[in-house]
KOLVEXFI-896991 format. One record per residue (C-alpha): residue number from 1; residue in one letter; x, y, z. Coordinates in steps of 0.05 Angstrom, whole numbers, plus 5000, padded with zeros to 4 digits. Example, Ala and Ser with C-alpha at 12.3 -4.5 7.8 and 13.67 -1.06 7.14 Angstrom:
BEGIN
[1 'A' [5246 4910 5156]]
[2 'S' [5273 4979 5143]]
***
This chain:
BEGIN
[1 'X' [2255 9235 5194]]
[2 'X' [2330 9242 5183]]
[3 'X' [2365 9239 5121]]
[4 'X' [2394 9170 5105]]
[5 'X' [2469 9179 5064]]
[6 'X' [2451 9117 5033]]
[7 'X' [2395 9129 4993]]
[8 'X' [2405 9153 4930]]
[9 'X' [2409 9222 4916]]
[10 'X' [2356 9265 4909]]
[11 'X' [2383 9294 4846]]
[12 'X' [2379 9246 4792]]
[13 'X' [2456 9227 4785]]
[14 'X' [2448 9157 4809]]
[15 'X' [2495 9155 4866]]
[16 'X' [2486 9155 4939]]
[17 'X' [2480 9216 4971]]
[18 'X' [2548 9207 5016]]
[19 'X' [2578 9209 4945]]
[20 'X' [2543 9262 4916]]
[21 'X' [2504 9312 4955]]
[22 'X' [2531 9300 5018]]
[23 'X' [2553 9375 5034]]
[24 'X' [2485 9403 5033]]
[25 'X' [2449 9348 5074]]
[26 'X' [2460 9394 5141]]
[27 'X' [2420 9441 5112]]
[28 'X' [2368 9403 5066]]
[29 'X' [2357 9369 5145]]
[30 'X' [2337 9427 5174]]
[31 'X' [2292 9449 5122]]
[32 'X' [2260 9384 5120]]
[33 'X' [2238 9391 5188]]
[34 'X' [2218 9460 5184]]
[35 'X' [2178 9438 5124]]
[36 'X' [2149 9376 5176]]
[37 'X' [2135 9435 5233]]
[38 'X' [2086 9473 5165]]
[39 'X' [2137 9528 5183]]
[40 'X' [2138 9538 5104]]
[41 'X' [2161 9610 5091]]
[42 'X' [2215 9596 5130]]
[43 'X' [2233 9531 5087]]
[44 'X' [2224 9562 5027]]
[45 'X' [2274 9627 5043]]
[46 'X' [2326 9580 5068]]
[47 'X' [2317 9536 5003]]
[48 'X' [2322 9604 4969]]
[49 'X' [2394 9618 5010]]
[50 'X' [2420 9553 4999]]
[51 'X' [2403 9549 4927]]
[52 'X' [2441 9625 4910]]
[53 'X' [2507 9591 4955]]
[54 'X' [2512 9536 4900]]
[55 'X' [2571 9534 4854]]
[56 'X' [2542 9535 4776]]
[57 'X' [2538 9454 4751]]
[58 'X' [2524 9438 4827]]
[59 'X' [2485 9377 4832]]
[60 'X' [2447 9399 4894]]
[61 'X' [2413 9450 4854]]
[62 'X' [2363 9389 4818]]
[63 'X' [2350 9371 4901]]
[64 'X' [2337 9439 4921]]
[65 'X' [2287 9459 4865]]
[66 'X' [2247 9397 4864]]
[67 'X' [2246 9403 4947]]
[68 'X' [2226 9477 4933]]
[69 'X' [2167 9459 4887]]
[70 'X' [2144 9410 4931]]
[71 'X' [2137 9461 4983]]
[72 'X' [2105 9515 4934]]
[73 'X' [2058 9464 4914]]
[74 'X' [2036 9449 4996]]
[75 'X' [2035 9530 5005]]
[76 'X' [1985 9535 4958]]
[77 'X' [2040 9576 4905]]
[78 'X' [2021 9550 4844]]
[79 'X' [2056 9592 4791]]
[80 'X' [2120 9595 4832]]
[81 'X' [2121 9516 4837]]
[82 'X' [2113 9510 4756]]
[83 'X' [2167 9553 4743]]
[84 'X' [2215 9521 4787]]
[85 'X' [2207 9454 4768]]
[86 'X' [2206 9478 4693]]
[87 'X' [2276 9515 4702]]
[88 'X' [2302 9446 4738]]
[89 'X' [2273 9410 4674]]
[90 'X' [2327 9449 4632]]
[91 'X' [2384 9421 4672]]
[92 'X' [2356 9350 4685]]
[93 'X' [2304 9344 4624]]
[94 'X' [2290 9262 4648]]
[95 'X' [2294 9270 4730]]
[96 'X' [2233 9219 4742]]
[97 'X' [2216 9263 4811]]
[98 'X' [2220 9331 4757]]
[99 'X' [2172 9298 4705]]
[100 'X' [2129 9282 4758]]
[101 'X' [2119 9347 4785]]
[102 'X' [2119 9382 4723]]
[103 'X' [2057 9329 4708]]
[104 'X' [2027 9342 4775]]
[105 'X' [2039 9425 4768]]
[106 'X' [2019 9426 4696]]
[107 'X' [1948 9398 4718]]
[108 'X' [1935 9441 4765]]
[109 'X' [1955 9505 4728]]
[110 'X' [1929 9484 4654]]
[111 'X' [1885 9437 4658]]
[112 'X' [1880 9359 4641]]
[113 'X' [1877 9364 4576]]
[114 'X' [1933 9411 4554]]
[115 'X' [1970 9368 4602]]
[116 'X' [1968 9295 4565]]
[117 'X' [2037 9292 4536]]
[118 'X' [2078 9315 4604]]
[119 'X' [2038 9263 4642]]
[120 'X' [2038 9212 4593]]
[121 'X' [2118 9219 4599]]
[122 'X' [2113 9222 4682]]
[123 'X' [2059 9156 4683]]
[124 'X' [2125 9122 4632]]
[125 'X' [2191 9146 4669]]
[126 'X' [2168 9166 4739]]
[127 'X' [2133 9101 4763]]
[128 'X' [2188 9062 4790]]
[129 'X' [2231 9121 4824]]
[130 'X' [2171 9158 4849]]
[131 'X' [2113 9120 4867]]
[132 'X' [2087 9169 4919]]
[133 'X' [2086 9223 4867]]
[134 'X' [2051 9183 4810]]
[135 'X' [2002 9173 4873]]
[136 'X' [1985 9238 4876]]
[137 'X' [1988 9254 4804]]
[138 'X' [1936 9187 4795]]
[139 'X' [1885 9223 4847]]
[140 'X' [1888 9284 4829]]
[141 'X' [1866 9261 4750]]
[142 'X' [1816 9226 4790]]
[143 'X' [1786 9289 4814]]
[144 'X' [1787 9323 4747]]
[145 'X' [1753 9265 4719]]
[146 'X' [1701 9266 4774]]
[147 'X' [1677 9333 4761]]
[148 'X' [1672 9324 4688]]
[149 'X' [1622 9266 4704]]
[150 'X' [1671 9221 4675]]
[151 'X' [1660 9163 4729]]
[152 'X' [1691 9104 4691]]
[153 'X' [1755 9150 4680]]
[154 'X' [1749 9164 4751]]
[155 'X' [1744 9103 4786]]
[156 'X' [1807 9072 4745]]
[157 'X' [1852 9131 4763]]
[158 'X' [1842 9120 4840]]
[159 'X' [1859 9037 4824]]
[160 'X' [1930 9059 4793]]
[161 'X' [1938 9113 4848]]
[162 'X' [1931 9059 4897]]
[163 'X' [1968 9009 4862]]
[164 'X' [2030 9062 4862]]
[165 'X' [2011 9096 4926]]
[166 'X' [2060 9078 4981]]
[167 'X' [2014 9097 5042]]
[168 'X' [1940 9063 5013]]
[169 'X' [1886 9065 5066]]
[170 'X' [1871 9142 5042]]
[171 'X' [1852 9116 4969]]
[172 'X' [1821 9056 5005]]
[173 'X' [1770 9094 5034]]
[174 'X' [1767 9140 4978]]
[175 'X' [1750 9075 4926]]
[176 'X' [1700 9041 4982]]
[177 'X' [1657 9110 4985]]
[178 'X' [1656 9103 4906]]
[179 'X' [1637 9040 4906]]
[180 'X' [1590 9066 4953]]
[181 'X' [1560 9118 4919]]
[182 'X' [1482 9094 4902]]
[183 'X' [1479 9161 4861]]
[184 'X' [1531 9129 4812]]
[185 'X' [1503 9075 4764]]
[186 'X' [1528 9009 4797]]
[187 'X' [1562 8991 4727]]
[188 'X' [1610 9044 4746]]
[189 'X' [1628 9019 4814]]
[190 'X' [1675 8960 4804]]
[191 'X' [1732 8946 4773]]
[192 'X' [1733 8932 4692]]
[193 'X' [1805 8887 4675]]
[194 'X' [1832 8886 4603]]
[195 'X' [1831 8811 4569]]
[196 'X' [1878 8772 4551]]
[197 'X' [1868 8764 4468]]
[198 'X' [1899 8718 4419]]
[199 'X' [1934 8758 4362]]
[200 'X' [1958 8743 4300]]
[201 'X' [2035 8725 4303]]
[202 'X' [2046 8793 4268]]
[203 'X' [2012 8839 4312]]
[204 'X' [2038 8801 4389]]
[205 'X' [2092 8860 4389]]
[206 'X' [2038 8916 4374]]
[207 'X' [2000 8882 4427]]
[208 'X' [2055 8877 4490]]
[209 'X' [2069 8953 4468]]
[210 'X' [1993 8969 4490]]
[211 'X' [1990 8919 4541]]
[212 'X' [2055 8962 4570]]
[213 'X' [2017 9026 4562]]
[214 'X' [1960 9010 4595]]
[215 'X' [2000 8978 4648]]
[216 'X' [2030 9047 4674]]
[217 'X' [1969 9086 4663]]
[218 'X' [1987 9122 4586]]
[219 'X' [1906 9100 4574]]
[220 'X' [1894 9145 4512]]
[221 'X' [1962 9126 4490]]
[222 'X' [1947 9050 4496]]
[223 'X' [1872 9062 4473]]
[224 'X' [1908 9092 4400]]
[225 'X' [1949 9028 4393]]
[226 'X' [1886 8978 4424]]
[227 'X' [1843 9015 4369]]
[228 'X' [1904 8998 4313]]
[229 'X' [1912 8926 4320]]
[230 'X' [1832 8921 4328]]
[231 'X' [1822 8948 4260]]
[232 'X' [1877 8894 4232]]
[233 'X' [1831 8848 4263]]
[234 'X' [1763 8875 4264]]
[235 'X' [1722 8820 4287]]
[236 'X' [1765 8807 4348]]
[237 'X' [1716 8827 4404]]
[238 'X' [1770 8820 4455]]
[239 'X' [1811 8876 4423]]
[240 'X' [1756 8921 4420]]
[241 'X' [1738 8913 4490]]
[242 'X' [1806 8930 4515]]
[243 'X' [1801 9001 4464]]
[244 'X' [1733 9013 4497]]
[245 'X' [1761 9003 4562]]
[246 'X' [1825 9046 4554]]
[247 'X' [1783 9104 4518]]
[248 'X' [1734 9103 4577]]
[249 'X' [1798 9106 4630]]
[250 'X' [1820 9163 4593]]
[251 'X' [1751 9211 4595]]
[252 'X' [1744 9191 4517]]
[253 'X' [1670 9165 4526]]
[254 'X' [1649 9181 4449]]
[255 'X' [1704 9134 4432]]
[256 'X' [1687 9084 4495]]
[257 'X' [1606 9077 4460]]
[258 'X' [1639 9070 4386]]
[259 'X' [1686 9010 4411]]
[260 'X' [1646 8978 4454]]
[261 'X' [1594 8979 4409]]
[262 'X' [1647 8941 4364]]
[263 'X' [1662 8888 4417]]
[264 'X' [1579 8875 4429]]
[265 'X' [1576 8866 4361]]
[266 'X' [1633 8814 4344]]
[267 'X' [1616 8784 4412]]
[268 'X' [1598 8715 4405]]
[269 'X' [1577 8693 4482]]
[270 'X' [1505 8736 4484]]
[271 'X' [1520 8750 4560]]
[272 'X' [1587 8790 4545]]
[273 'X' [1556 8828 4485]]
[274 'X' [1493 8847 4531]]
[275 'X' [1548 8875 4583]]
[276 'X' [1586 8923 4531]]
[277 'X' [1521 8933 4499]]
[278 'X' [1491 8957 4567]]
[279 'X' [1561 8998 4587]]
[280 'X' [1552 9039 4514]]
[281 'X' [1475 9062 4545]]
[282 'X' [1502 9084 4611]]
[283 'X' [1555 9119 4581]]
[284 'X' [1502 9144 4535]]
[285 'X' [1467 9171 4593]]
[286 'X' [1517 9212 4623]]
[287 'X' [1530 9252 4570]]
[288 'X' [1462 9251 4518]]
[289 'X' [1473 9288 4447]]
[290 'X' [1403 9315 4455]]
[291 'X' [1349 9319 4522]]
[292 'X' [1325 9360 4570]]
[293 'X' [1372 9421 4575]]
[294 'X' [1390 9441 4654]]
[295 'X' [1405 9513 4648]]
[296 'X' [1426 9572 4691]]
[297 'X' [1383 9642 4696]]
[298 'X' [1411 9695 4741]]
[299 'X' [1370 9761 4762]]
[300 'X' [1381 9825 4800]]
[301 'X' [1332 9836 4857]]
[302 'X' [1320 9898 4892]]
[303 'X' [1289 9888 4953]]
[304 'X' [1297 9810 4981]]
[305 'X' [1252 9809 5034]]
[306 'X' [1197 9845 4991]]
[307 'X' [1215 9791 4940]]
[308 'X' [1211 9737 4990]]
[309 'X' [1144 9759 5010]]
[310 'X' [1111 9767 4943]]
[311 'X' [1142 9697 4933]]
[312 'X' [1101 9667 4982]]
[313 'X' [1032 9682 4953]]
[314 'X' [1057 9639 4886]]
[315 'X' [1021 9569 4891]]
[316 'X' [1084 9550 4847]]
[317 'X' [1143 9571 4886]]
[318 'X' [1149 9519 4955]]
[319 'X' [1204 9540 5007]]
[320 'X' [1269 9494 5005]]
[321 'X' [1317 9480 5052]]
[322 'X' [1394 9507 5059]]
[323 'X' [1442 9469 5089]]
[324 'X' [1487 9496 5142]]
[325 'X' [1532 9511 5092]]
[326 'X' [1492 9540 5056]]
[327 'X' [1461 9590 5105]]
[328 'X' [1526 9631 5120]]
[329 'X' [1516 9649 5038]]
[330 'X' [1444 9650 5017]]
[331 'X' [1383 9690 5043]]
[332 'X' [1336 9637 5025]]
[333 'X' [1331 9576 4983]]
[334 'X' [1255 9562 4939]]
[335 'X' [1223 9512 4896]]
[336 'X' [1194 9520 4823]]
[337 'X' [1135 9461 4819]]
[338 'X' [1097 9454 4754]]
[339 'X' [1036 9453 4791]]
[340 'X' [0990 9481 4852]]
[341 'X' [0997 9435 4923]]
[342 'X' [0935 9390 4940]]
[343 'X' [0900 9422 4989]]
[344 'X' [0910 9392 5055]]
[345 'X' [0854 9366 5064]]
[346 'X' [0862 9317 5001]]
[347 'X' [0931 9288 5009]]
[348 'X' [0904 9230 5036]]
[349 'X' [0866 9220 4977]]
[350 'X' [0913 9251 4919]]
[351 'X' [0930 9212 4862]]
[352 'X' [1007 9202 4830]]
[353 'X' [0979 9242 4777]]
[354 'X' [0967 9306 4822]]
[355 'X' [1037 9302 4859]]
[356 'X' [1076 9370 4832]]
[357 'X' [1139 9352 4808]]
[358 'X' [1205 9401 4820]]
[359 'X' [1236 9431 4754]]
[360 'X' [1267 9485 4780]]
[361 'X' [1314 9504 4841]]
[362 'X' [1320 9580 4869]]
[363 'X' [1373 9611 4910]]
[364 'X' [1371 9674 4940]]
[365 'X' [1434 9711 4955]]
[366 'X' [1440 9781 5000]]
[367 'X' [1477 9835 4970]]
[368 'X' [1542 9843 5001]]
[369 'X' [1562 9910 5017]]
[370 'X' [1635 9888 5026]]
[371 'X' [1651 9870 4961]]
[372 'X' [1586 9910 4932]]
[373 'X' [1558 9856 4900]]
[374 'X' [1470 9868 4886]]
[375 'X' [1428 9821 4912]]
[376 'X' [1416 9770 4864]]
[377 'X' [1366 9706 4850]]
[378 'X' [1395 9636 4809]]
[379 'X' [1349 9594 4780]]
[380 'X' [1361 9533 4759]]
[381 'X' [1318 9493 4722]]
[382 'X' [1309 9427 4692]]
[383 'X' [1232 9411 4666]]
[384 'X' [1208 9403 4600]]
[385 'X' [1164 9475 4585]]
[386 'X' [1197 9522 4554]]
[387 'X' [1247 9563 4601]]
[388 'X' [1212 9630 4574]]
[389 'X' [1152 9625 4609]]
[390 'X' [1175 9604 4681]]
[391 'X' [1224 9667 4672]]
[392 'X' [1158 9694 4671]]
[393 'X' [1114 9652 4725]]
[394 'X' [1180 9671 4767]]
[395 'X' [1178 9753 4743]]
[396 'X' [1112 9760 4745]]
[397 'X' [1110 9739 4812]]
[398 'X' [1164 9778 4849]]
[399 'X' [1108 9845 4823]]
[400 'X' [1169 9890 4806]]
[401 'X' [1230 9864 4848]]
[402 'X' [1262 9822 4801]]
[403 'X' [1300 9830 4733]]
[404 'X' [1343 9784 4683]]
[405 'X' [1412 9797 4691]]
[406 'X' [1449 9777 4634]]
[407 'X' [1437 9709 4586]]
[408 'X' [1418 9641 4606]]
[409 'X' [1473 9587 4612]]
[410 'X' [1457 9517 4583]]
[411 'X' [1497 9471 4640]]
[412 'X' [1487 9401 4631]]
[413 'X' [1433 9353 4593]]
[414 'X' [1386 9304 4617]]
[415 'X' [1368 9246 4574]]
[416 'X' [1287 9253 4570]]
[417 'X' [1282 9173 4598]]
[418 'X' [1323 9194 4655]]
[419 'X' [1286 9254 4665]]
[420 'X' [1213 9212 4660]]
[421 'X' [1243 9157 4708]]
[422 'X' [1265 9199 4767]]
[423 'X' [1230 9206 4828]]
[424 'X' [1225 9294 4837]]
[425 'X' [1170 9296 4872]]
[426 'X' [1150 9356 4915]]
[427 'X' [1114 9325 4972]]
[428 'X' [1084 9373 5022]]
[429 'X' [1105 9363 5095]]
[430 'X' [1040 9354 5122]]
[431 'X' [1026 9290 5077]]
[432 'X' [1015 9231 5120]]
[433 'X' [1070 9176 5112]]
[434 'X' [1010 9118 5084]]
[435 'X' [1004 9166 5029]]
[436 'X' [1069 9179 5017]]
[437 'X' [1086 9099 5013]]
[438 'X' [1025 9093 4971]]
[439 'X' [1046 9126 4922]]
[440 'X' [1108 9114 4919]]
[441 'X' [1088 9044 4900]]
[442 'X' [1035 9062 4858]]
[443 'X' [1089 9116 4815]]
[444 'X' [1147 9059 4812]]
[445 'X' [1085 9007 4787]]
[446 'X' [1063 9055 4730]]
[447 'X' [1127 9059 4719]]
[448 'X' [1153 8994 4703]]
[449 'X' [1072 8973 4682]]
[450 'X' [1068 9034 4634]]
[451 'X' [1108 9093 4626]]
[452 'X' [1183 9058 4607]]
[453 'X' [1148 8997 4564]]
[454 'X' [1119 9056 4530]]
[455 'X' [1178 9103 4530]]
[456 'X' [1213 9124 4471]]
[457 'X' [1288 9101 4481]]
[458 'X' [1352 9121 4440]]
[459 'X' [1374 9055 4449]]
[460 'X' [1324 9025 4411]]
[461 'X' [1329 9088 4362]]
[462 'X' [1269 9117 4377]]
[463 'X' [1219 9056 4390]]
[464 'X' [1192 9039 4453]]
[465 'X' [1208 8966 4485]]
[466 'X' [1143 8947 4470]]
[467 'X' [1155 8954 4402]]
[468 'X' [1208 8920 4399]]
[469 'X' [1177 8849 4427]]
[470 'X' [1195 8789 4385]]
[471 'X' [1248 8834 4338]]
[472 'X' [1311 8790 4336]]
[473 'X' [1356 8847 4319]]
[474 'X' [1334 8879 4370]]
[475 'X' [1343 8829 4425]]
[476 'X' [1407 8851 4450]]
[477 'X' [1394 8935 4453]]
[478 'X' [1327 8912 4489]]
[479 'X' [1358 8861 4546]]
[480 'X' [1413 8927 4562]]
[481 'X' [1354 8967 4563]]
[482 'X' [1331 8928 4624]]
[483 'X' [1391 8930 4653]]
[484 'X' [1402 9008 4644]]
[485 'X' [1333 9003 4671]]
[486 'X' [1359 8962 4741]]
[487 'X' [1410 9011 4752]]
[488 'X' [1371 9074 4741]]
[489 'X' [1324 9048 4794]]
[490 'X' [1382 9016 4839]]
[491 'X' [1403 9094 4836]]
[492 'X' [1339 9114 4868]]
[493 'X' [1338 9062 4915]]
[494 'X' [1275 9019 4892]]
[495 'X' [1297 8947 4889]]
[496 'X' [1276 8921 4825]]
[497 'X' [1267 8849 4798]]
[498 'X' [1267 8860 4724]]
[499 'X' [1242 8775 4709]]
[500 'X' [1168 8792 4706]]
[501 'X' [1199 8855 4652]]
[502 'X' [1237 8804 4613]]
[503 'X' [1191 8754 4609]]
[504 'X' [1141 8802 4583]]
[505 'X' [1189 8838 4531]]
[506 'X' [1201 8765 4515]]
[507 'X' [1283 8773 4527]]
[508 'X' [1325 8721 4556]]
[509 'X' [1350 8707 4629]]
[510 'X' [1425 8719 4646]]
[511 'X' [1462 8662 4640]]
[512 'X' [1480 8638 4709]]
[513 'X' [1560 8651 4714]]
[514 'X' [1599 8582 4726]]
[515 'X' [1659 8603 4776]]
[516 'X' [1712 8552 4803]]
[517 'X' [1750 8544 4870]]
[518 'X' [1807 8580 4841]]
[519 'X' [1774 8630 4809]]
[520 'X' [1794 8714 4839]]
[521 'X' [1720 8742 4851]]
[522 'X' [1765 8815 4857]]
[523 'X' [1775 8807 4789]]
[524 'X' [1699 8806 4765]]
[525 'X' [1650 8856 4758]]
[526 'X' [1594 8878 4800]]
[527 'X' [1538 8861 4741]]
[528 'X' [1584 8795 4732]]
[529 'X' [1573 8782 4807]]
[530 'X' [1488 8792 4804]]
[531 'X' [1502 8722 4754]]
[532 'X' [1533 8681 4809]]
[533 'X' [1491 8619 4831]]
[534 'X' [1500 8655 4904]]
[535 'X' [1477 8584 4941]]
[536 'X' [1541 8549 4895]]
[537 'X' [1594 8583 4929]]
[538 'X' [1648 8560 4984]]
[539 'X' [1644 8603 5053]]
[540 'X' [1700 8644 5037]]
[541 'X' [1675 8657 4969]]
[542 'X' [1606 8678 4991]]
[543 'X' [1649 8724 5050]]
[544 'X' [1677 8757 4992]]
[545 'X' [1623 8782 4968]]
[546 'X' [1579 8794 5022]]
[547 'X' [1644 8844 5031]]
[548 'X' [1619 8869 4967]]
[549 'X' [1555 8878 4973]]
[550 'X' [1559 8915 5034]]
[551 'X' [1605 8975 5009]]
[552 'X' [1559 8972 4945]]
[553 'X' [1494 8967 4975]]
[554 'X' [1472 8943 4909]]
[555 'X' [1395 8915 4927]]
[556 'X' [1392 8852 4875]]
[557 'X' [1460 8824 4908]]
[558 'X' [1446 8849 4968]]
[559 'X' [1389 8806 4982]]
[560 'X' [1424 8755 4947]]
[561 'X' [1485 8748 5002]]
[562 'X' [1435 8764 5066]]
[563 'X' [1389 8715 5052]]
[564 'X' [1441 8652 5036]]
[565 'X' [1486 8687 5096]]
[566 'X' [1423 8654 5147]]
[567 'X' [1416 8593 5112]]
[568 'X' [1490 8578 5137]]
[569 'X' [1505 8576 5214]]
[570 'X' [1579 8576 5208]]
[571 'X' [1583 8643 5176]]
[572 'X' [1524 8677 5222]]
[573 'X' [1579 8678 5277]]
[574 'X' [1622 8721 5228]]
[575 'X' [1579 8775 5213]]
[576 'X' [1528 8817 5248]]
[577 'X' [1464 8762 5251]]
[578 'X' [1416 8836 5269]]
[579 'X' [1444 8876 5219]]
[580 'X' [1437 8825 5169]]
[581 'X' [1362 8829 5182]]
[582 'X' [1366 8897 5193]]
[583 'X' [1385 8903 5127]]
[584 'X' [1335 8862 5094]]
[585 'X' [1277 8897 5128]]
[586 'X' [1304 8962 5103]]
[587 'X' [1311 8920 5022]]
[588 'X' [1242 8896 5032]]
[589 'X' [1219 8960 5044]]
[590 'X' [1254 8991 4979]]
[591 'X' [1200 8937 4947]]
[592 'X' [1143 8973 4980]]
[593 'X' [1131 8895 5009]]
[594 'X' [1105 8904 5068]]
[595 'X' [1089 8827 5094]]
[596 'X' [1157 8811 5086]]
[597 'X' [1194 8869 5120]]
[598 'X' [1138 8855 5180]]
[599 'X' [1168 8773 5174]]
[600 'X' [1242 8807 5169]]
[601 'X' [1226 8853 5235]]
[602 'X' [1197 8796 5278]]
[603 'X' [1256 8750 5260]]
[604 'X' [1306 8796 5279]]
[605 'X' [1265 8818 5337]]
[606 'X' [1271 8746 5353]]
[607 'X' [1342 8733 5355]]
[608 'X' [1371 8789 5388]]
[609 'X' [1309 8784 5443]]
[610 'X' [1345 8706 5448]]
[611 'X' [1409 8742 5460]]
[612 'X' [1385 8784 5509]]
[613 'X' [1400 8847 5480]]
[614 'X' [1381 8915 5512]]
[615 'X' [1316 8947 5523]]
[616 'X' [1344 8992 5473]]
[617 'X' [1355 8945 5414]]
[618 'X' [1293 8916 5413]]
[619 'X' [1261 8977 5423]]
[620 'X' [1283 8997 5364]]
[621 'X' [1253 8939 5327]]
[622 'X' [1191 8964 5357]]
[623 'X' [1198 9010 5327]]
[624 'X' [1210 8981 5256]]
[625 'X' [1149 8953 5260]]
[626 'X' [1105 9004 5280]]
[627 'X' [1132 9053 5220]]
[628 'X' [1122 8987 5172]]
[629 'X' [1046 8974 5209]]
[630 'X' [1028 9054 5191]]
[631 'X' [1042 9043 5122]]
[632 'X' [0957 9012 5127]]
[633 'X' [0911 9051 5167]]
[634 'X' [0870 8988 5175]]
[635 'X' [0934 8957 5224]]
[636 'X' [0909 8972 5292]]
[637 'X' [0980 8947 5317]]
[638 'X' [1012 9006 5297]]
[639 'X' [0982 9051 5340]]
[640 'X' [0991 9003 5398]]
[641 'X' [1066 8992 5386]]
[642 'X' [1067 9068 5393]]
[643 'X' [1023 9073 5457]]
[644 'X' [1057 9011 5497]]
[645 'X' [1135 9051 5480]]
[646 'X' [1103 9111 5514]]
[647 'X' [1081 9089 5568]]
[648 'X' [1124 9029 5581]]
[649 'X' [1188 9033 5547]]
[650 'X' [1203 9099 5549]]
[651 'X' [1208 9105 5621]]
[652 'X' [1273 9063 5614]]
[653 'X' [1293 9105 5554]]
[654 'X' [1271 9180 5562]]
[655 'X' [1289 9200 5497]]
[656 'X' [1243 9155 5464]]
[657 'X' [1188 9199 5472]]
[658 'X' [1221 9254 5425]]
[659 'X' [1230 9198 5363]]
[660 'X' [1149 9174 5384]]
[661 'X' [1131 9251 5384]]
[662 'X' [1169 9257 5298]]
[663 'X' [1139 9191 5286]]
[664 'X' [1065 9213 5291]]
[665 'X' [1076 9275 5268]]
[666 'X' [1107 9248 5198]]
[667 'X' [1046 9193 5196]]
[668 'X' [0992 9235 5205]]
[669 'X' [0954 9210 5258]]
[670 'X' [0935 9234 5336]]
[671 'X' [0981 9208 5384]]
[672 'X' [0953 9141 5410]]
[673 'X' [0981 9158 5485]]
[674 'X' [0938 9217 5491]]
[675 'X' [0876 9200 5539]]
[676 'X' [0875 9130 5519]]
[677 'X' [0854 9142 5451]]
[678 'X' [0880 9121 5380]]
[679 'X' [0849 9177 5339]]
[680 'X' [0833 9172 5277]]
[681 'X' [0865 9216 5219]]
[682 'X' [0789 9252 5205]]
[683 'X' [0789 9263 5278]]
[684 'X' [0748 9212 5308]]
[685 'X' [0768 9159 5356]]
[686 'X' [0757 9114 5410]]
[687 'X' [0760 9108 5476]]
[688 'X' [0784 9053 5529]]
[689 'X' [0804 8993 5507]]
[690 'X' [0774 9001 5440]]
[691 'X' [0818 9010 5377]]
[692 'X' [0798 9058 5322]]
[693 'X' [0813 9027 5243]]
[694 'X' [0788 9064 5189]]
[695 'X' [0728 9031 5183]]
[696 'X' [0698 9051 5246]]
[697 'X' [0629 9095 5254]]
[698 'X' [0649 9160 5265]]
[699 'X' [0607 9225 5281]]
[700 'X' [0537 9224 5326]]
[701 'X' [0520 9161 5348]]
[702 'X' [0451 9136 5362]]
[703 'X' [0440 9092 5435]]
[704 'X' [0480 9122 5508]]
[705 'X' [0519 9177 5483]]
[706 'X' [0598 9170 5500]]
[707 'X' [0650 9220 5519]]
[708 'X' [0691 9255 5469]]
[709 'X' [0761 9286 5464]]
[710 'X' [0760 9356 5463]]
[711 'X' [0805 9391 5409]]
[712 'X' [0821 9459 5416]]
[713 'X' [0790 9505 5369]]
[714 'X' [0722 9464 5384]]
[715 'X' [0663 9503 5427]]
***
């Protein structure tokens, strides 16, 4: 791209290039072309020659230096880039481009904490003229906060990057990925906005200054300013709320927790107070002061092959799975369980209490002759039992092939309440699908009916939810704790309906949020969208909420929106109706509601059949139905559908046979298309047109002798 001679000169003089540094335009144009062609070293050499040729005090030196620093950053020469910027800043300390580059190089070299002063200067002085550099700085800070698990700060800096970016498409993609990441609590997967607060006349100037700091992204400075005002007006909930948001966005989560607590205490609207308290609880769960320690221990290995052979004999060590990337660096991945596996013959009927829990990850690393690195084992432990006992278990099972290599490092702390609720099972590969479904359903039923109501919660000062029933002083915290539980369930893709639990614990339902046609729905958080009466939304509003539901995958919101969409024929032309039915099937499955899933499957298949969709589309609906029906072995229609798909549909769709074969392997049934027999899990079956059901007789039968299916290994 050609340099515009009438653009403002990059040297920062305020003049146009033609009337300032025009004498170096030809050289800079060549260097720009080299950069665009990725000839970075050649561009740096040309810049060095050009800089040496300039007379002392030539304004073009700043242009050369900023270009040099930018290319050095692109070439990952961080120290040289930082030096180039620092030298240029000595000549022009207030240059917006240099300030932005200095902030970026400082964060990369020294980290965010050591760079806050220059970051704040850049945000205040460079945002107008250097929008794209500030967007890059904000993205860099978002990455820093995400790595530190400060998710509210990470998302807000992505939003700041979007606001500043000249090319917003990549940032929009990042934000969509963030909001769709169900491993994050849904309370943190949407925008939050500052409240417009009425303050006394004598505080208005301070308030305006704080608001300006927030608007340019100086969140720590804004938090300090808002907190100073809040201390002068301590019963003003809006001031504490704004303080809390700025603290959270700056990464100061302990400060944010305290400020959100003050906002909840002073808020007169119960639902808004609950929202503040819920954010408090969710932030505390992200970085708890106490809980289950996650530790990392390193071992030296004498012989990897002998070690793996010995560990195969240990009932507490089970195989893991290496990703394609990990296979390039690691010899094996194993997992530690808290109890031996149930024998294969008993998998069908095992109880929830018998399922082993994963309590540690074991990574085996081969020796590297090139770097002279010995073979090692990295053990990450997150169980409740004492670490020493688990290390002893590993070393004893290794039979002399393993020895400690340094001290154990504590890398994180997991809240006890999260640890007790997380689905961290080890399910043997041979576990039948219907048994796994039964166990998962029973586990969630037990968690919601017994475990969580009797679990001491830090938010309730160590009391259990059942112990606070009827206590008005704990009603706010208990209501928020149910919200936190819903978020935890959603993270594990379980569709939790909190209404029965609210009734049991005597806490109120959220008040429906009333909006008008003029309401800007993009300003509502996911938590607020859940309070909307979806049936009262206009088509335009419903379409907006549909888009949010699709991105975030929030179960409770998605279900309301999808079912409402189906009642509005005028919107079905804009929505993928078949996909809506498919999503509703998935949501019913996350509730373990078999009958509802089958109902949505039937409606979705009828819809596609009436549209004369392809045989492949209809076969997918049949596969869904067969899978759901196989949750219950007394339902004979599942095997019948599989048999029909194998014998009829796979003739036109040959790849379907591989899909069907995989399905019967995971369900633990014999292939129903073999010899016309639908086989039971214990090996008995019926021939001809008869269908086996679990209640049918097996073994020797009186009367006329019947032919049997031969199974390898039988006499």
